[in-house]
C-alpha positions, 0 to 999 in steps of 0.5 A: 465718441471716437476722434481718428487724426490721420492729419499729422497736426492736432484735433479735436470736437466740440458741441455748439448750437445755432440760433435756432436751436439745433445742436451742432457738432464742430471738429478743429484741427490745427497745425503750426508751421514754422517760417521757411528760409528763402526759397524752401517750403512751409513745413510742420513745426516740430512742436505743434501749438496746442489747441486754445481751450480758454481765452488768454490775455497780456495780463488780467483778463478783462483789463488787458488785450486778448492775445488767443482766443479758444479754437473752439467757436461753433462756426465762422463764415469768414477767416479770421487774419490774426497777429501777434508781434511787434514793429521793428525799427528798419535795419535796426537803426532807432526810429521814433515811427514806422509803418507796419504791414501784413499781405494775404493774398489779395487782403492787406492792412497797414499802420502806423507804430510810434515811439512812447509818447504822452499828452501835452496840456495847457491852453490846448491839448495836443500830442507829444514828441515820441521817442524813438524805439527798436522793437515796439510790441503791438496789441490793443494795450497799445491802441487808442481807447481805455477808461477815462476813470481819471475824475474824481467824480466816479459818474463822469468814468466812461470807456472807449468800448471800441477798445477799453483796455487801449490807451490815450482817451480821455472824455474829461479834458482838464488839463490836470487829469489829461496832461502827460498821461500816455497816448496810443502807440499805433494809428491809421496811416491817414488819421494821426490821432491828435485830440484825446475825445476824438472818435479813432479807430483802434489800430492792432493785429490782435483779436477784439474782446467779447465785449467790445463795441464792434462785437458786442453789436452781434451778441443779441439782446439778454432781457426779460423778454428772452428770458420769459420765451427763448431761455435757455436757446440764443437770442433771436437776433443774435448773429454768428458774427460774433464768434469771429474773433477778428476785427472786420477789417481783418476777416477774409474769405476762407483761403485755400492755400497756397496764398502769398503771405507778407509782412513788413517792418514786423520782422528785424529783417523787414520783409519777410514773405512766404505761402500757406501751405496747400493741405486737404483736410476732409472731414468724415461723420460716421453714423450709427447704421452705417452712413457716413457725411463727407465734408471738406474742413476750411481755414477759419483762422490763422494766427501769425507769429513773426516774434516766434518765427511760427504761424498756425492755421485752424480748420473747421468743420460742423454737422448740424445734428438731427437729434444729439451726439450719440447719433455720430460715434466716430469722426475721421480728419484727415485722409486714411488709405484704401486699406483701412477703408476696406477694412473698416467696410468689412467691420475688421481691424486694420493693422498698418504693419500687414497693410 
């Protein structure tokens, strides 16, 4: 397989599978862009972030928050909007809470970030006062959830499967088990966290774990019937929504480019705004007998990293295969000149210096 990358970005390909067992050839193109200075246009970064080939986490895999998910998802029917960053106190003045926000086009998400705090247990359990901060990292490690493994009886251990790596969740409410244990640093704007056993939506901007309940529901059923009748293919109740890394409220229609991005209290300056670049990424799949399939890759992943002053866009195109990968000897990602196309049609080698 020959992948010709004419995008000035990074590109790669992989194989995927439809739920019906049909194989897909998937091309991912990833560009890294610097935050522009006021009045300037977004430009490609001098250092391009590689395509992610394995999920990465803030700490130990499975026990910490996902940070980056592999870039080779077979397909995404929506665009994941993700952000890895920190909350900043306005004007650098210490505060015990701040509202942060992310806006892309017509979509927006906001929530509250607080300083460190603990549950206070007596006759009842209530939130303690948050400490002050100037910078507070945001991730699902800091959001409501976690494991309740404090009880001496392991049969009573539970997990908050919307976010098993978070903190603040307790199902066993004995004062000795809850008192002075950490509370989450994030909460919804109109739903303050007041009870350790509450059913709260974890608040963060990062990816959702593959095994968490909000995502696992799309994975399908892997039982004896699947082993006997469907294996090695995906179960019949598998949904491709499983490939979306973002929580439901961070999945949007594919951006076209040009949409305004606004982030609030996620940078030291308080408000940062820029527009997504407008870049066409055509992908051409060449078949053995001279046929070709032309498609337009779509932006299905946006990752914003305010602390690094960069963001990445991932374009994806996929082609259902008739038989196998060998029917596609070459792929072109990006645009080539007329001279290149002419040379290819004539079966000649194209030399740019002679064009």
